[in-house]
SEGUKOL-277351 format. One record per residue (C-alpha): x, y, z; residue in three letters. Coordinates in pm, whole numbers, plus 50000, padded with zeros to 5 digits. Example, Ala and Ser with C-alpha at 12.3 -4.5 7.8 and 13.67 -1.06 7.14 Angstrom:
<rs>
512304955050780Ala513674989450714Ser
</rs>
This chain:
<rs>
500035000850009Met502735023450094Lys504615016449753Leu501865034049559Arg503075067149665Phe506815062549593Leu506625072049183Pro504845103849301Ala507775111249533Leu510205100249286Val508845125449057Ala508365153649304Leu512265149049370Ala513035150349016Phe510655183848951Leu512145203749271Ser515825193649193Ala515465210548803Cys516975242648759Ala514915270148620His515125306948491Val512005327448432Asp512175360148244Val509215381048298Thr508895411448067Lys507935444448194Thr508515468947957Ser506445482747663Lys507195476147287Gly509255445047135Phe512725440847021Tyr514085414246793Asp515755387946975Pro519525392747041Thr522285364947010Asn522475350247331Ala526285347947321Ser526585384247327Asp524335390547660Val526535404047922Glu526045392148272Ile526755421548490Leu526945422548873Lys526615463848873Thr524625490548706Arg526455497848402Pro527295536348303Asp525455536848004Arg521905543747943His519645513647930Tyr515945502447938Glu514995476748158Glu513135447847957Leu512175423148242Gly512825406448585Thr514895377148591Val514665350448830Thr516815319448869Val516565288149099Thr517745252549118Gly521485253848993Phe524255233349169Lys526965254049338Pro529425245249040Glu527045255448804Glu527545293648764Ala528395291548395Ala525695269648313Lys523295292948528Met524775323348341His524235306047976Asn520765301248099Ala519875333648169Val521725346547843Arg519455323747631Glu516275335947816Lys516905373647814Ala518055371047458Ala514575361647344Ala513375397747492Leu516565414747299Gly518155420647608Ala521755433147587Asn522695425047923Ala521595408748249Val522155430148579Ile522255401748860Leu521135424349156Thr521065392849435Glu522655358249427Glu522835332149693Gly522765293149800Met519775276549967Val519655242250129Gln516955220649929Asp517165189550140Gly519715173949857Trp522415199549896Gly522835234449800Leu521415251949532Lys522155284749341Arg519245312849319Trp519565348249162Ala517415376849051Thr518105407048816Gly517245426048540Val517235421448170Ala518455454047984Ile518885467747647Arg521305498547561Phe519845530147489Ala521475530947154Ala519395504147022Ser515545512446896Thr512495491746930Pro510885473346626Ser507495483646517Ala505285454346545Lys
</rs>
């Protein structure tokens, strides 16, 4: 009888252990996607003028997966037309199976770029 719940517990463990990047568009207008490999990851506000395109929330990456996390953020932010992502907060959280990375930030587009009419 107790074994009936085992598949559900295994599925829950896999789902909760997955890394996730969520980008929510907050700006008006639309931009063409940028090349993800050109999206910069910043820890401080740049001196250049920029427009905020959306919020970025990252969860579930292993402590040693900083580069993998940054590349996932680049992919999601590029879809909005971002030139960079400013990571405003980062940390580690215990999830039951070990430490996991989390981060929040803002996807931005430098002011020299103009919006597309769509």
